C-alpha positions in Angstrom: 33.5 159.5 64.4 31.7 159.7 67.8 33.6 158.0 70.4 30.5 156.8 72.0 29.8 154.7 68.9 33.2 153.0 69.2 32.7 152.1 72.9 29.9 150.1 74.6 27.6 151.8 77.0 29.1 150.1 79.9 32.5 151.6 79.0 31.1 155.1 78.4 30.1 155.2 82.1 33.9 155.3 83.0 33.9 159.0 82.3 31.0 159.5 84.5 31.8 160.1 88.1 32.9 156.9 89.6 33.9 157.8 93.1 31.5 159.7 95.2 33.8 162.7 96.1 34.1 163.8 92.4 32.2 167.1 91.7 31.9 167.0 87.7 30.6 164.9 85.0 32.5 164.3 81.6 30.6 162.5 78.8 32.3 161.8 75.3 30.6 164.0 72.5 33.4 163.7 69.8 37.0 163.3 69.2 37.6 166.9 70.1 35.3 167.6 72.9 33.5 166.3 76.1 30.1 167.2 77.3 30.8 168.7 80.9 28.2 169.0 83.5 29.3 170.5 86.8 27.1 169.9 89.7 28.4 172.9 91.5 26.6 175.1 89.0 23.2 173.2 89.3 20.3 174.7 90.8 20.3 174.6 94.5 17.4 174.6 97.2 17.5 177.7 99.3 18.5 177.2 102.7 15.7 177.3 105.2 13.1 176.1 102.7 11.0 172.9 103.5 11.6 169.9 101.5 8.9 167.4 100.1 9.0 165.9 103.6 8.0 169.2 105.3 11.4 169.5 107.0 13.8 172.2 106.6 16.6 171.6 104.2 20.3 171.6 105.3 23.4 172.4 103.1 25.2 169.7 101.3 28.0 169.3 99.1 28.2 168.7 95.3 29.5 165.3 95.7 27.7 162.6 93.6 26.3 159.8 95.5 24.6 157.6 93.0 24.0 157.4 89.3 22.6 154.9 86.6 22.0 154.6 83.0 18.7 153.3 81.7 18.8 149.9 80.1 18.9 151.2 76.5 21.2 154.0 77.5 18.8 156.8 76.3 18.6 158.4 79.9 21.1 158.9 82.8 20.3 160.0 86.3 22.3 161.0 89.4 21.7 162.2 92.9 24.2 164.2 95.0 25.0 165.4 98.4 22.7 168.4 98.0 19.6 166.2 97.6 19.3 166.8 94.0 18.1 164.3 91.4 19.3 165.2 88.0 18.1 163.6 84.8 19.8 163.5 81.7 18.7 162.5 77.9 21.7 161.1 76.1 20.3 161.0 72.5 20.6 162.5 70.0 22.9 164.5 72.4 23.5 164.9 75.9 21.2 167.4 77.7 20.0 168.0 81.3 16.3 167.3 81.4 15.4 168.1 84.9 16.6 169.0 88.4 14.5 167.8 91.2 15.0 167.6 95.0 14.8 164.4 97.0 13.9 164.2 100.7 16.9 162.4 102.0 20.4 162.0 100.7 20.5 158.9 98.4 22.4 155.6 98.4 21.3 154.0 95.1 19.0 154.4 92.2 17.8 152.3 89.2 15.9 153.2 86.0 13.0 150.8 84.9 13.4 148.9 81.8 10.3 150.5 80.4 12.3 154.0 81.1 9.3 155.5 82.7 10.5 155.7 86.1 13.5 156.3 88.4 13.6 154.3 91.8 15.6 156.2 94.3 16.7 154.6 97.7 17.8 156.8 100.6 19.5 156.7 103.9 16.3 156.7 106.0 15.3 153.5 104.4 12.8 154.5 101.9 12.5 154.3 98.2 10.8 157.1 96.0 9.8 156.9 92.4 10.3 159.8 90.0 8.7 160.1 86.8 10.8 160.3 83.5 7.8 161.1 81.2 7.0 164.0 83.5 10.3 165.1 84.4 9.2 168.0 86.7 6.9 165.9 88.8 7.5 165.2 92.6 8.7 161.9 93.9 6.2 159.2 95.2 6.9 157.1 98.4 6.9 153.5 97.2 8.2 151.5 100.2 10.3 151.7 103.4 12.7 149.7 105.5 13.4 150.3 109.1 17.2 150.7 108.4 19.5 152.4 105.7 19.2 151.2 102.3 22.5 150.4 100.4 21.1 149.0 97.1 18.1 148.8 94.9 17.5 146.7 91.9 14.6 145.7 89.4 13.9 142.5 87.6 14.5 142.7 83.8 10.8 142.8 83.2 10.2 145.5 86.0 8.0 143.2 87.8 9.9 142.9 91.1 11.8 145.6 93.0 14.6 144.4 95.3 16.0 146.4 98.1 18.8 145.7 100.3 19.8 147.3 103.7 22.2 147.5 106.6 20.6 144.9 108.6 21.4 142.1 106.4 18.0 142.0 104.6 16.9 141.6 101.0 13.3 142.5 100.5 11.4 141.4 97.2 8.3 143.3 96.3 5.9 144.0 93.5 6.9 147.0 91.7 3.2 148.0 90.9 2.3 147.3 94.6 5.6 147.8 96.7 3.5 147.3 99.8 3.0 143.6 98.8 6.1 141.9 99.8 6.8 138.6 97.9 9.8 137.3 99.9 12.7 138.0 101.9 16.2 136.7 101.2 17.7 136.2 104.7 21.1 134.5 105.3 23.8 137.3 105.2 25.2 138.0 108.6 26.2 141.7 108.0 24.8 144.5 105.7 24.2 143.7 102.3 26.3 146.1 99.8 25.4 145.1 96.5 22.5 143.0 94.7 22.0 142.3 91.0 19.3 140.2 89.2 21.0 138.2 86.5 19.9 139.5 83.2 19.8 136.2 81.2 18.7 134.2 84.4 16.0 136.6 85.6 15.0 134.2 88.3 18.4 134.5 90.1 19.8 137.2 92.3 23.4 137.8 93.3 24.1 139.5 96.4 27.4 140.6 98.4 27.7 141.5 102.0 30.1 142.8 104.6 30.2 139.1 105.8 32.7 138.5 102.9 30.2 136.2 101.0 28.6 136.2 97.6 25.4 134.5 97.5 22.8 133.3 94.8 19.2 133.3 95.4 16.0 132.2 93.9 14.6 135.5 95.0 10.9 134.8 94.4 10.9 132.3 97.0 13.7 133.8 99.3 15.7 130.4 98.8 19.6 130.7 98.9 21.0 128.3 96.4 24.7 129.1 96.7 27.2 130.9 99.1 30.7 131.7 98.0 33.0 132.6 101.0 35.5 135.2 99.5 38.1 134.7 102.0 38.8 131.4 100.6 39.7 133.0 97.3 40.8 136.4 98.4 42.9 135.3 101.2 46.3 135.3 99.7 45.7 139.0 98.8 44.8 140.1 102.3 46.7 142.8 103.9 45.4 141.8 107.3 44.6 138.4 108.8 41.2 139.6 109.8 40.6 141.3 106.3 37.1 141.8 105.2 35.9 141.5 101.7 33.1 144.1 101.1 32.1 144.0 97.5 32.1 147.6 96.1 31.4 146.8 92.5 29.8 143.9 90.6 29.6 143.5 86.7 28.1 140.9 84.7 28.5 139.6 81.0 25.8 137.6 79.4 28.3 136.3 77.0 29.5 133.4 79.0 27.9 134.3 82.2 30.9 135.9 83.8 30.8 137.9 87.1 33.5 140.4 88.0 34.0 142.0 91.5 36.0 144.6 93.2 36.4 144.6 97.0 37.0 147.6 99.2 40.8 148.2 99.9 41.9 145.1 97.9 43.6 146.0 94.6 42.5 143.0 93.0 39.7 142.2 90.3 38.1 138.7 90.9 36.3 136.9 88.0 33.8 134.1 88.4 31.6 132.1 86.0 27.9 131.4 86.6 26.9 127.8 86.3 23.3 128.5 85.6 22.3 124.7 85.6 24.0 124.0 89.0 23.2 127.4 90.2 26.5 128.2 91.5 29.5 130.6 91.1 32.8 129.0 89.8 36.0 131.0 90.5 38.1 131.6 87.4 40.7 134.3 87.8 42.1 137.4 89.7 43.8 140.3 88.2 46.1 142.1 90.4 46.2 145.9 90.1 49.2 148.2 91.1 46.7 150.9 92.3 43.4 151.0 93.9 40.5 149.9 91.6 37.6 152.5 91.0 35.4 150.7 88.9 34.7 147.7 86.4 32.6 146.9 83.5 32.2 144.1 81.1 31.6 144.7 77.2 28.7 142.7 75.9 31.2 140.4 74.1 33.3 139.8 77.5 36.1 142.4 77.4 36.6 143.7 80.9 37.5 147.4 81.5 39.1 148.4 84.8 39.3 151.9 86.0 42.2 152.6 88.7 43.7 155.4 90.5 46.7 155.8 88.3 47.1 158.8 86.0 49.7 157.1 83.7 47.4 154.1 83.0 43.9 155.0 84.4 42.2 152.3 82.4 42.9 148.6 81.7 41.3 146.5 79.0 41.6 142.8 79.5 40.4 140.4 76.9 39.6 136.7 77.2 42.1 134.3 75.7 41.8 130.6 76.4 39.7 131.3 79.2 41.9 133.8 80.8 41.7 137.7 80.7 44.8 139.4 79.5 45.7 142.9 79.2 45.3 144.5 75.7 47.4 147.7 75.1 46.8 148.5 71.4 43.0 149.0 71.3 42.1 152.5 69.8 39.3 153.0 72.1 41.3 152.3 75.2 43.9 154.8 74.1 41.2 157.6 73.4 39.5 157.1 76.6 42.7 157.0 78.6 43.7 160.4 77.1 40.4 161.8 78.0 40.8 160.9 81.7 44.3 161.8 81.9 43.4 165.2 80.5 40.7 165.7 83.1 42.7 164.0 86.0 42.0 166.6 88.6 38.3 165.6 88.4 38.9 161.9 89.1 41.3 162.8 91.9 38.2 163.9 93.7 39.0 165.1 97.1 41.7 167.4 96.0 39.2 169.0 93.6 36.5 169.1 96.2 38.7 171.2 98.4 39.5 173.5 95.7 36.0 174.1 94.6 34.6 174.6 98.1 
């Protein structure tokens, strides 16, 4: 039986590159094999040639900088340090659809719910759109900020595009007319690292920042409705008195409205619950890790998967019981996925592999 049928899409992504320095992609295809895509073998833009912006290209690495699945899971896209945008179709089997070149190194990307476009945010502050239906077409400049973009998101109906930058701003624009700015969500005091429109509360935006806060917004008006100071929750786990809590990962589960986050340099997963009526986050639990956490993902029904830097136990599966998530060890899917990662551990080590390939 195909492993991807046993595990939710959010968990399948764990076999995609989850740290930027990793050079290859691994996708479950069957109990016996993986679909492997090595970025180092992908088409490269010749040195000296001019990119879409008219500037001479420079040599980069094959490190993957950003990636995303489409909402249905039918498509997967990534960008790398060589300024490539690589599009995959996942059904009926994995295949590379196109390799295109972007203008600047990218920080984030998102695929529309209609699965017609990929929006790519880059280090110069621009967002370009790339067609999925015309997979060889050049990108189109949609909007720009004056500072580096760190994340981009779409409302579930594709009506709004939201962009977060290094200068504390979150901009809300109309997707079909990005020059038309609907609002700004202003309140963070440092760079905005992550944004997420709540899928089953589509008028609410969750944001995280270098100022150690999580904030909820009614983003169409730009009104902040709740601010959670992470230092009041994460403090006991801090390794330094002045520890910052910069969120590197956010995952959300519609079943129960749970939010889980990872913070840079803190081996702990924090779980909150969204009270949609009161429009606030309620702290529920923290899960301490023995090693650095790489990524997290909720299943649709609430199980929480954690990827960590530990070859012996790379994956943790936590299941809710009486309102608390507890580790599960006898799950068949967990055992199979863990074995795949262990068998390809050199890929997940990242930096060592990068040195070897280069």
